[in-house]
Biopython code that builds the backbone (N, CA, C, O; Angstrom):
import numpy as np
from Bio.PDB.StructureBuilder import StructureBuilder

atoms = [
    (1, "UNK", "N", (0.727, 114.199, -112.848)),
    (1, "UNK", "CA", (0.351, 115.562, -112.343)),
    (1, "UNK", "C", (1.384, 115.984, -111.553)),
    (1, "UNK", "O", (1.622, 117.189, -111.626)),
    (2, "UNK", "N", (2.095, 115.302, -110.783)),
    (2, "UNK", "CA", (3.175, 116.029, -109.997)),
    (2, "UNK", "C", (4.215, 116.596, -110.878)),
    (2, "UNK", "O", (5.126, 117.204, -110.316)),
    (3, "UNK", "N", (4.232, 116.512, -111.996)),
    (3, "UNK", "CA", (5.538, 116.992, -112.632)),
    (3, "UNK", "C", (5.298, 118.101, -113.606)),
    (3, "UNK", "O", (5.987, 118.672, -114.451)),
    (4, "UNK", "N", (3.913, 118.208, -113.126)),
    (4, "UNK", "CA", (3.163, 119.373, -113.759)),
    (4, "UNK", "C", (2.939, 119.218, -115.307)),
    (4, "UNK", "O", (2.611, 120.094, -116.107)),
    (5, "UNK", "N", (3.187, 117.938, -115.524)),
    (5, "UNK", "CA", (2.940, 117.333, -117.451)),
    (5, "UNK", "C", (1.383, 116.876, -117.824)),
    (5, "UNK", "O", (0.997, 115.917, -118.491)),
    (6, "UNK", "N", (0.550, 118.040, -117.067)),
    (6, "UNK", "CA", (-0.890, 118.178, -117.544)),
    (6, "UNK", "C", (-0.949, 117.746, -119.077)),
    (6, "UNK", "O", (-1.270, 116.622, -119.460)),
    (7, "UNK", "N", (-0.580, 118.846, -119.914)),
    (7, "UNK", "CA", (-1.046, 118.493, -121.125)),
    (7, "UNK", "C", (0.102, 118.271, -122.069)),
    (7, "UNK", "O", (-0.037, 117.702, -123.151)),
    (8, "UNK", "N", (1.057, 118.667, -121.691)),
    (8, "UNK", "CA", (2.417, 118.605, -122.591)),
    (8, "UNK", "C", (3.772, 117.953, -121.922)),
    (8, "UNK", "O", (4.256, 118.080, -120.797)),
    (9, "UNK", "N", (3.949, 117.630, -122.421)),
    (9, "UNK", "CA", (4.361, 117.049, -123.897)),
    (9, "UNK", "C", (3.153, 116.630, -124.418)),
    (9, "UNK", "O", (2.110, 116.670, -123.765)),
    (10, "UNK", "N", (3.237, 116.189, -125.678)),
    (10, "UNK", "CA", (2.144, 115.427, -126.367)),
    (10, "UNK", "C", (2.655, 113.739, -126.034)),
    (10, "UNK", "O", (3.748, 113.182, -126.139)),
    (11, "UNK", "N", (1.615, 113.376, -125.695)),
    (11, "UNK", "CA", (1.538, 112.057, -125.906)),
    (11, "UNK", "C", (2.132, 111.378, -124.283)),
    (11, "UNK", "O", (1.932, 110.226, -123.898)),
    (12, "UNK", "N", (2.794, 112.323, -123.625)),
    (12, "UNK", "CA", (3.137, 111.983, -122.690)),
    (12, "UNK", "C", (3.263, 112.714, -121.590)),
    (12, "UNK", "O", (4.270, 113.221, -121.097)),
    (13, "UNK", "N", (1.770, 112.732, -121.130)),
    (13, "UNK", "CA", (1.172, 113.153, -119.988)),
    (13, "UNK", "C", (0.159, 113.184, -119.714)),
    (13, "UNK", "O", (-0.654, 112.815, -120.561)),
    (14, "UNK", "N", (-0.448, 113.755, -118.050)),
    (14, "UNK", "CA", (-1.748, 113.446, -117.448)),
    (14, "UNK", "C", (-2.975, 113.584, -118.258)),
    (14, "UNK", "O", (-3.985, 113.133, -117.718)),
    (15, "UNK", "N", (-3.085, 113.987, -119.168)),
    (15, "UNK", "CA", (-4.090, 114.145, -119.803)),
    (15, "UNK", "C", (-4.539, 112.867, -120.298)),
    (15, "UNK", "O", (-5.388, 112.106, -119.833)),
    (16, "UNK", "N", (-3.724, 112.757, -121.457)),
    (16, "UNK", "CA", (-3.503, 111.922, -122.520)),
    (16, "UNK", "C", (-3.866, 110.472, -121.760)),
    (16, "UNK", "O", (-4.881, 109.826, -122.023)),
    (17, "UNK", "N", (-2.717, 110.015, -120.630)),
    (17, "UNK", "CA", (-2.884, 108.997, -119.892)),
    (17, "UNK", "C", (-4.476, 108.812, -119.337)),
    (17, "UNK", "O", (-4.821, 107.642, -119.171)),
    (18, "UNK", "N", (-5.122, 109.493, -119.143)),
    (18, "UNK", "CA", (-6.589, 109.790, -118.571)),
    (18, "UNK", "C", (-7.472, 109.392, -119.464)),
    (18, "UNK", "O", (-8.352, 108.560, -119.245)),
    (19, "UNK", "N", (-7.259, 110.022, -120.604)),
    (19, "UNK", "CA", (-7.922, 109.810, -122.098)),
    (19, "UNK", "C", (-7.899, 108.644, -122.392)),
    (19, "UNK", "O", (-8.969, 108.050, -122.520)),
    (20, "UNK", "N", (-6.495, 107.883, -122.612)),
    (20, "UNK", "CA", (-6.289, 106.564, -122.777)),
    (20, "UNK", "C", (-7.293, 105.375, -122.079)),
    (20, "UNK", "O", (-7.921, 104.487, -122.654)),
    (21, "UNK", "N", (-7.219, 105.651, -120.801)),
    (21, "UNK", "CA", (-7.898, 104.922, -119.465)),
    (21, "UNK", "C", (-9.324, 104.922, -120.140)),
    (21, "UNK", "O", (-9.842, 103.853, -120.463)),
    (22, "UNK", "N", (-9.933, 106.089, -120.344)),
    (22, "UNK", "CA", (-11.084, 106.013, -120.537)),
    (22, "UNK", "C", (-11.427, 106.149, -121.913)),
    (22, "UNK", "O", (-12.394, 106.866, -122.169)),
    (23, "UNK", "N", (-10.692, 105.483, -123.036)),
    (23, "UNK", "CA", (-10.856, 105.104, -124.282)),
    (23, "UNK", "C", (-11.121, 103.475, -123.794)),
    (23, "UNK", "O", (-12.260, 103.233, -124.195)),
    (24, "UNK", "N", (-10.631, 102.361, -123.170)),
    (24, "UNK", "CA", (-10.507, 101.453, -122.757)),
    (24, "UNK", "C", (-11.925, 101.150, -121.866)),
    (24, "UNK", "O", (-12.627, 100.145, -121.971)),
    (25, "UNK", "N", (-12.181, 102.504, -120.807)),
    (25, "UNK", "CA", (-12.965, 101.900, -119.713)),
    (25, "UNK", "C", (-13.963, 103.650, -119.949)),
    (25, "UNK", "O", (-13.454, 104.741, -119.693)),
    (26, "UNK", "N", (-15.131, 103.489, -120.376)),
    (26, "UNK", "CA", (-15.590, 105.147, -120.116)),
    (26, "UNK", "C", (-15.856, 105.318, -118.700)),
    (26, "UNK", "O", (-15.558, 106.421, -118.243)),
    (27, "UNK", "N", (-16.339, 104.487, -117.934)),
    (27, "UNK", "CA", (-16.971, 104.583, -116.380)),
    (27, "UNK", "C", (-15.621, 104.555, -115.342)),
    (27, "UNK", "O", (-15.691, 104.391, -114.124)),
    (28, "UNK", "N", (-14.481, 104.739, -116.064)),
    (28, "UNK", "CA", (-13.043, 104.721, -114.789)),
    (28, "UNK", "C", (-13.075, 106.203, -114.080)),
    (28, "UNK", "O", (-12.640, 107.256, -114.546)),
    (29, "UNK", "N", (-13.880, 105.919, -112.496)),
    (29, "UNK", "CA", (-14.052, 106.883, -112.046)),
    (29, "UNK", "C", (-12.555, 108.087, -111.519)),
    (29, "UNK", "O", (-12.515, 109.259, -111.146)),
    (30, "UNK", "N", (-11.581, 107.083, -111.740)),
    (30, "UNK", "CA", (-10.356, 107.916, -111.148)),
    (30, "UNK", "C", (-9.948, 108.550, -112.348)),
    (30, "UNK", "O", (-9.338, 109.617, -112.285)),
    (31, "UNK", "N", (-10.207, 108.035, -113.402)),
    (31, "UNK", "CA", (-9.561, 108.891, -114.788)),
    (31, "UNK", "C", (-10.608, 109.988, -115.274)),
    (31, "UNK", "O", (-10.355, 110.805, -116.159)),
    (32, "UNK", "N", (-11.676, 109.915, -114.664)),
    (32, "UNK", "CA", (-12.873, 110.849, -114.859)),
    (32, "UNK", "C", (-12.475, 112.029, -113.822)),
    (32, "UNK", "O", (-12.477, 113.202, -114.194)),
    (33, "UNK", "N", (-12.184, 111.710, -112.703)),
    (33, "UNK", "CA", (-11.697, 112.530, -111.649)),
    (33, "UNK", "C", (-10.024, 113.313, -112.197)),
    (33, "UNK", "O", (-9.677, 114.409, -111.756)),
    (34, "UNK", "N", (-9.427, 112.752, -112.892)),
    (34, "UNK", "CA", (-8.105, 113.410, -112.611)),
    (34, "UNK", "C", (-8.458, 114.537, -114.174)),
    (34, "UNK", "O", (-8.022, 115.669, -114.384)),
    (35, "UNK", "N", (-9.054, 113.990, -114.736)),
    (35, "UNK", "CA", (-9.227, 115.225, -115.886)),
    (35, "UNK", "C", (-10.019, 116.228, -115.568)),
    (35, "UNK", "O", (-9.768, 117.355, -115.995)),
    (36, "UNK", "N", (-11.050, 115.995, -114.807)),
    (36, "UNK", "CA", (-11.156, 117.479, -113.759)),
    (36, "UNK", "C", (-10.462, 118.055, -113.472)),
    (36, "UNK", "O", (-10.312, 119.245, -113.752)),
    (37, "UNK", "N", (-9.417, 116.959, -112.408)),
    (37, "UNK", "CA", (-8.681, 117.937, -111.935)),
    (37, "UNK", "C", (-7.589, 119.099, -112.482)),
    (37, "UNK", "O", (-7.122, 120.135, -112.010)),
    (38, "UNK", "N", (-7.432, 118.280, -113.854)),
    (38, "UNK", "CA", (-6.588, 119.368, -114.171)),
    (38, "UNK", "C", (-7.033, 120.515, -114.976)),
    (38, "UNK", "O", (-6.226, 121.251, -115.543)),
    (39, "UNK", "N", (-8.664, 120.722, -115.051)),
    (39, "UNK", "CA", (-9.794, 121.554, -115.378)),
    (39, "UNK", "C", (-9.087, 122.828, -114.538)),
    (39, "UNK", "O", (-8.619, 123.898, -114.928)),
    (40, "UNK", "N", (-9.248, 122.114, -112.967)),
    (40, "UNK", "CA", (-9.285, 123.038, -112.244)),
    (40, "UNK", "C", (-8.130, 123.413, -112.048)),
    (40, "UNK", "O", (-7.865, 124.614, -111.996)),
    (41, "UNK", "N", (-7.218, 122.473, -111.900)),
    (41, "UNK", "CA", (-5.445, 123.323, -112.168)),
    (41, "UNK", "C", (-5.558, 124.452, -113.034)),
    (41, "UNK", "O", (-5.661, 125.654, -112.788)),
    (42, "UNK", "N", (-5.525, 123.935, -113.893)),
    (42, "UNK", "CA", (-5.162, 125.198, -115.207)),
    (42, "UNK", "C", (-5.951, 126.867, -114.674)),
    (42, "UNK", "O", (-5.492, 127.989, -114.886)),
    (43, "UNK", "N", (-7.240, 126.498, -113.948)),
    (43, "UNK", "CA", (-7.979, 127.885, -113.890)),
    (43, "UNK", "C", (-7.589, 128.139, -112.450)),
    (43, "UNK", "O", (-7.716, 129.364, -112.447)),
    (44, "UNK", "N", (-7.312, 127.916, -111.570)),
    (44, "UNK", "CA", (-6.681, 127.974, -110.398)),
    (44, "UNK", "C", (-4.858, 128.628, -110.787)),
    (44, "UNK", "O", (-4.211, 129.349, -110.028)),
    (45, "UNK", "N", (-4.626, 128.370, -111.463)),
    (45, "UNK", "CA", (-2.962, 128.888, -112.157)),
    (45, "UNK", "C", (-3.583, 130.120, -112.645)),
    (45, "UNK", "O", (-3.245, 131.178, -112.114)),
    (46, "UNK", "N", (-4.603, 130.120, -113.758)),
    (46, "UNK", "CA", (-4.779, 131.247, -114.147)),
    (46, "UNK", "C", (-5.461, 132.640, -113.195)),
    (46, "UNK", "O", (-5.286, 133.845, -113.377)),
    (47, "UNK", "N", (-6.216, 131.981, -112.226)),
    (47, "UNK", "CA", (-6.467, 132.891, -111.432)),
    (47, "UNK", "C", (-5.731, 133.527, -110.910)),
    (47, "UNK", "O", (-5.789, 134.736, -111.139)),
    (48, "UNK", "N", (-4.505, 132.918, -109.791)),
    (48, "UNK", "CA", (-2.963, 133.172, -109.463)),
    (48, "UNK", "C", (-2.583, 134.264, -110.332)),
    (48, "UNK", "O", (-2.568, 135.441, -109.974)),
    (49, "UNK", "N", (-2.218, 133.763, -111.703)),
    (49, "UNK", "CA", (-1.558, 134.684, -112.327)),
    (49, "UNK", "C", (-2.291, 135.902, -112.698)),
    (49, "UNK", "O", (-1.618, 136.768, -113.257)),
    (50, "UNK", "N", (-3.513, 136.138, -112.501)),
    (50, "UNK", "CA", (-4.103, 136.948, -112.839)),
    (50, "UNK", "C", (-4.277, 138.246, -111.587)),
    (50, "UNK", "O", (-4.496, 139.451, -111.711)),
    (51, "UNK", "N", (-4.115, 137.572, -110.647)),
    (51, "UNK", "CA", (-3.838, 138.297, -109.197)),
    (51, "UNK", "C", (-2.630, 138.962, -109.250)),
    (51, "UNK", "O", (-2.417, 140.039, -108.693)),
    (52, "UNK", "N", (-1.941, 138.423, -109.823)),
    (52, "UNK", "CA", (-0.269, 138.658, -109.847)),
    (52, "UNK", "C", (-0.047, 139.514, -111.176)),
    (52, "UNK", "O", (1.081, 139.989, -111.309)),
    (53, "UNK", "N", (-0.689, 139.688, -111.860)),
    (53, "UNK", "CA", (-1.077, 140.774, -112.913)),
    (53, "UNK", "C", (0.105, 140.021, -114.346)),
    (53, "UNK", "O", (0.587, 140.764, -115.201)),
    (54, "UNK", "N", (0.341, 138.690, -114.325)),
    (54, "UNK", "CA", (0.624, 137.704, -115.063)),
    (54, "UNK", "C", (-0.311, 137.715, -116.189)),
    (54, "UNK", "O", (-1.068, 136.756, -116.339)),
    (55, "UNK", "N", (-0.324, 138.388, -116.735)),
    (55, "UNK", "CA", (-1.797, 138.118, -117.838)),
    (55, "UNK", "C", (-1.748, 137.192, -118.798)),
    (55, "UNK", "O", (-2.630, 136.355, -118.994)),
    (56, "UNK", "N", (-0.295, 137.356, -119.691)),
    (56, "UNK", "CA", (-0.147, 136.708, -120.686)),
    (56, "UNK", "C", (0.093, 134.970, -120.095)),
    (56, "UNK", "O", (-0.032, 133.926, -120.736)),
    (57, "UNK", "N", (0.420, 135.149, -118.852)),
    (57, "UNK", "CA", (0.637, 133.483, -117.939)),
    (57, "UNK", "C", (-0.670, 133.223, -117.790)),
    (57, "UNK", "O", (-0.961, 132.036, -117.937)),
    (58, "UNK", "N", (-1.639, 134.033, -117.519)),
    (58, "UNK", "CA", (-2.926, 133.514, -116.987)),
    (58, "UNK", "C", (-3.617, 133.137, -118.519)),
    (58, "UNK", "O", (-4.525, 132.306, -118.552)),
    (59, "UNK", "N", (-3.243, 133.651, -119.508)),
    (59, "UNK", "CA", (-4.200, 133.481, -120.504)),
    (59, "UNK", "C", (-3.222, 132.302, -120.925)),
    (59, "UNK", "O", (-4.169, 131.880, -121.589)),
    (60, "UNK", "N", (-2.265, 131.416, -121.153)),
    (60, "UNK", "CA", (-2.289, 130.145, -121.642)),
    (60, "UNK", "C", (-2.668, 129.454, -120.941)),
    (60, "UNK", "O", (-3.058, 128.452, -121.540)),
    (61, "UNK", "N", (-2.851, 129.357, -119.530)),
    (61, "UNK", "CA", (-3.485, 128.572, -118.561)),
    (61, "UNK", "C", (-5.168, 128.327, -118.768)),
    (61, "UNK", "O", (-5.698, 127.216, -118.757)),
    (62, "UNK", "N", (-5.812, 129.504, -118.941)),
    (62, "UNK", "CA", (-6.571, 129.291, -119.717)),
    (62, "UNK", "C", (-6.976, 128.933, -120.869)),
    (62, "UNK", "O", (-8.126, 128.726, -121.256)),
    (63, "UNK", "N", (-6.051, 128.867, -121.381)),
    (63, "UNK", "CA", (-6.479, 128.222, -122.921)),
    (63, "UNK", "C", (-5.937, 126.439, -122.976)),
    (63, "UNK", "O", (-6.265, 125.539, -123.749)),
    (64, "UNK", "N", (-4.892, 126.453, -121.679)),
    (64, "UNK", "CA", (-4.912, 124.541, -121.529)),
    (64, "UNK", "C", (-6.428, 124.128, -120.754)),
    (64, "UNK", "O", (-6.899, 122.993, -120.671)),
    (65, "UNK", "N", (-6.854, 125.040, -120.375)),
    (65, "UNK", "CA", (-7.933, 124.723, -119.615)),
    (65, "UNK", "C", (-9.281, 124.565, -120.548)),
    (65, "UNK", "O", (-10.169, 123.786, -120.201)),
    (66, "UNK", "N", (-9.352, 125.113, -121.393)),
    (66, "UNK", "CA", (-10.391, 125.469, -122.358)),
    (66, "UNK", "C", (-9.753, 124.226, -123.581)),
    (66, "UNK", "O", (-10.645, 123.733, -124.271)),
    (67, "UNK", "N", (-8.738, 123.871, -123.781)),
    (67, "UNK", "CA", (-8.607, 122.455, -124.573)),
    (67, "UNK", "C", (-8.954, 121.547, -123.737)),
    (67, "UNK", "O", (-9.780, 120.771, -124.219)),
    (68, "UNK", "N", (-8.682, 121.349, -122.773)),
    (68, "UNK", "CA", (-9.123, 120.206, -121.737)),
    (68, "UNK", "C", (-11.317, 120.099, -121.908)),
    (68, "UNK", "O", (-12.113, 119.185, -122.122)),
    (69, "UNK", "N", (-11.407, 121.317, -121.705)),
    (69, "UNK", "CA", (-12.942, 121.049, -121.488)),
    (69, "UNK", "C", (-13.750, 120.852, -122.900)),
    (69, "UNK", "O", (-14.871, 120.367, -123.048)),
    (70, "UNK", "N", (-12.797, 121.403, -123.962)),
    (70, "UNK", "CA", (-13.592, 121.097, -125.267)),
    (70, "UNK", "C", (-13.163, 119.418, -125.461)),
    (70, "UNK", "O", (-14.127, 118.724, -125.783)),
    (71, "UNK", "N", (-11.885, 118.701, -125.312)),
    (71, "UNK", "CA", (-11.688, 117.095, -124.928)),
    (71, "UNK", "C", (-13.207, 116.477, -124.001)),
    (71, "UNK", "O", (-13.955, 115.518, -124.193)),
    (72, "UNK", "N", (-13.176, 117.272, -123.247)),
    (72, "UNK", "CA", (-14.408, 116.486, -122.650)),
    (72, "UNK", "C", (-15.854, 116.629, -123.040)),
    (72, "UNK", "O", (-16.723, 115.787, -122.813)),
    (73, "UNK", "N", (-16.058, 118.039, -123.788)),
    (73, "UNK", "CA", (-16.983, 118.103, -124.708)),
    (73, "UNK", "C", (-17.422, 116.947, -125.761)),
    (73, "UNK", "O", (-18.399, 116.206, -125.654)),
    (74, "UNK", "N", (-16.558, 116.970, -126.700)),
    (74, "UNK", "CA", (-16.325, 116.264, -127.282)),
    (74, "UNK", "C", (-16.431, 114.652, -127.510)),
    (74, "UNK", "O", (-16.720, 113.986, -128.504)),
    (75, "UNK", "N", (-16.107, 114.336, -126.291)),
    (75, "UNK", "CA", (-16.454, 113.019, -125.880)),
    (75, "UNK", "C", (-18.148, 112.898, -124.989)),
    (75, "UNK", "O", (-18.705, 111.899, -124.534)),
    (76, "UNK", "N", (-18.496, 114.029, -125.002)),
    (76, "UNK", "CA", (-20.312, 113.664, -124.585)),
    (76, "UNK", "C", (-19.897, 113.612, -122.948)),
    (76, "UNK", "O", (-20.369, 112.623, -122.387)),
    (77, "UNK", "N", (-19.187, 114.403, -122.178)),
    (77, "UNK", "CA", (-19.637, 113.933, -120.858)),
    (77, "UNK", "C", (-20.857, 114.439, -120.376)),
    (77, "UNK", "O", (-21.427, 115.243, -121.114)),
    (78, "UNK", "N", (-21.473, 114.104, -119.135)),
    (78, "UNK", "CA", (-22.831, 114.218, -118.261)),
    (78, "UNK", "C", (-21.945, 116.320, -118.242)),
    (78, "UNK", "O", (-20.891, 116.955, -118.190)),
    (79, "UNK", "N", (-23.677, 116.444, -118.348)),
    (79, "UNK", "CA", (-23.743, 118.110, -118.368)),
    (79, "UNK", "C", (-23.614, 118.035, -116.691)),
    (79, "UNK", "O", (-23.582, 119.255, -116.528)),
    (80, "UNK", "N", (-23.551, 117.685, -115.803)),
    (80, "UNK", "CA", (-23.238, 117.810, -114.373)),
    (80, "UNK", "C", (-22.399, 117.650, -114.282)),
    (80, "UNK", "O", (-22.138, 117.885, -113.102)),
    (81, "UNK", "N", (-21.099, 117.176, -115.046)),
    (81, "UNK", "CA", (-19.861, 117.196, -114.791)),
    (81, "UNK", "C", (-19.002, 118.583, -115.095)),
    (81, "UNK", "O", (-18.386, 119.387, -114.395)),
    (82, "UNK", "N", (-19.398, 118.381, -117.050)),
    (82, "UNK", "CA", (-18.655, 119.580, -117.714)),
    (82, "UNK", "C", (-19.136, 121.048, -117.811)),
    (82, "UNK", "O", (-18.666, 122.046, -118.356)),
    (83, "UNK", "N", (-20.490, 120.755, -116.918)),
    (83, "UNK", "CA", (-20.960, 122.679, -116.773)),
    (83, "UNK", "C", (-20.432, 123.303, -115.656)),
    (83, "UNK", "O", (-20.194, 124.503, -115.794)),
    (84, "UNK", "N", (-20.122, 122.658, -114.288)),
    (84, "UNK", "CA", (-19.616, 123.466, -113.397)),
    (84, "UNK", "C", (-18.089, 123.837, -113.560)),
    (84, "UNK", "O", (-17.614, 124.847, -113.042)),
    (85, "UNK", "N", (-17.191, 122.747, -114.486)),
    (85, "UNK", "CA", (-16.075, 123.392, -114.922)),
    (85, "UNK", "C", (-16.195, 124.512, -115.729)),
    (85, "UNK", "O", (-15.206, 125.244, -115.759)),
    (86, "UNK", "N", (-17.508, 124.945, -116.631)),
    (86, "UNK", "CA", (-17.193, 125.682, -117.515)),
    (86, "UNK", "C", (-17.465, 126.747, -117.017)),
    (86, "UNK", "O", (-16.993, 127.779, -117.495)),
    (87, "UNK", "N", (-18.292, 126.765, -115.934)),
    (87, "UNK", "CA", (-18.784, 127.983, -115.425)),
    (87, "UNK", "C", (-17.158, 128.597, -114.627)),
    (87, "UNK", "O", (-16.915, 129.803, -114.600)),
    (88, "UNK", "N", (-16.548, 127.943, -114.255)),
    (88, "UNK", "CA", (-15.795, 128.104, -113.428)),
    (88, "UNK", "C", (-14.673, 128.463, -114.307)),
    (88, "UNK", "O", (-13.862, 129.240, -113.803)),
    (89, "UNK", "N", (-14.383, 127.963, -115.847)),
    (89, "UNK", "CA", (-13.673, 128.693, -116.856)),
    (89, "UNK", "C", (-14.084, 130.483, -117.072)),
    (89, "UNK", "O", (-13.402, 131.507, -117.098)),
    (90, "UNK", "N", (-15.275, 130.243, -117.174)),
    (90, "UNK", "CA", (-15.600, 131.172, -117.965)),
    (90, "UNK", "C", (-15.964, 132.885, -116.919)),
    (90, "UNK", "O", (-16.067, 134.049, -117.306)),
    (91, "UNK", "N", (-16.062, 132.261, -115.539)),
    (91, "UNK", "CA", (-15.566, 133.270, -114.242)),
    (91, "UNK", "C", (-14.376, 133.748, -114.336)),
    (91, "UNK", "O", (-14.188, 134.950, -114.144)),
    (92, "UNK", "N", (-13.194, 132.765, -114.700)),
    (92, "UNK", "CA", (-11.866, 133.078, -114.372)),
    (92, "UNK", "C", (-11.690, 134.093, -115.497)),
    (92, "UNK", "O", (-11.263, 135.233, -115.318)),
    (93, "UNK", "N", (-12.049, 133.592, -116.649)),
    (93, "UNK", "CA", (-12.098, 134.162, -118.365)),
    (93, "UNK", "C", (-12.396, 135.914, -117.949)),
    (93, "UNK", "O", (-11.550, 136.808, -117.979)),
    (94, "UNK", "N", (-13.715, 136.032, -117.605)),
    (94, "UNK", "CA", (-14.074, 137.221, -117.186)),
    (94, "UNK", "C", (-13.304, 137.834, -115.747)),
    (94, "UNK", "O", (-14.088, 138.686, -115.328)),
    (95, "UNK", "N", (-12.515, 137.789, -115.134)),
    (95, "UNK", "CA", (-11.906, 138.319, -113.971)),
    (95, "UNK", "C", (-10.720, 138.722, -114.755)),
    (95, "UNK", "O", (-10.181, 139.780, -114.430)),
    (96, "UNK", "N", (-10.167, 137.951, -115.867)),
    (96, "UNK", "CA", (-8.574, 137.995, -116.430)),
    (96, "UNK", "C", (-9.446, 139.164, -117.094)),
    (96, "UNK", "O", (-9.087, 140.286, -116.736)),
    (97, "UNK", "N", (-10.361, 139.128, -117.857)),
    (97, "UNK", "CA", (-10.762, 140.375, -118.870)),
    (97, "UNK", "C", (-10.769, 141.530, -118.049)),
    (97, "UNK", "O", (-9.884, 142.321, -118.375)),
    (98, "UNK", "N", (-11.592, 141.958, -116.923)),
    (98, "UNK", "CA", (-11.655, 142.829, -116.115)),
    (98, "UNK", "C", (-10.412, 143.506, -115.385)),
    (98, "UNK", "O", (-10.467, 144.679, -115.017)),
    (99, "UNK", "N", (-9.147, 142.606, -115.171)),
    (99, "UNK", "CA", (-8.302, 143.041, -114.934)),
    (99, "UNK", "C", (-7.082, 143.280, -115.883)),
    (99, "UNK", "O", (-5.901, 143.173, -115.552)),
    (100, "UNK", "N", (-7.457, 143.545, -116.847)),
    (100, "UNK", "CA", (-6.814, 144.203, -117.806)),
    (100, "UNK", "C", (-6.675, 145.261, -118.582)),
    (100, "UNK", "O", (-5.757, 145.310, -119.400)),
]
sb = StructureBuilder()
sb.init_structure("model")
sb.init_model(0)
sb.init_chain("A")
sb.init_seg("    ")
for serial, (resi, resn, name, xyz) in enumerate(atoms, 1):
    if name == "N":
        sb.init_residue(resn, " ", resi, " ")
    sb.init_atom(name, np.array(xyz, "f"), 0.0, 1.0, " ", f" {name:<3s}", serial, name[0])
structure = sb.get_structure()
């Protein structure tokens, strides 16, 4: 994640690595936390971009956060994990919409 390769390039990114680990061990806490961290990082980037009035950049970050959230939902992550991240995403999306 240090190189900011969270979801790109395809097959050579943090999300891909974490999902590969989870395919082998669905209870791997480190991989679960890594995926959650990716969502949080994108949401944080979106908030900062919104504050800087860089709305397209904010929207791009939110799209990436949503992509990861959808991957989590497809893999049937527990609502206790998925729910708060989705709430954080929605709040940031609303903030962006209000700022435009």
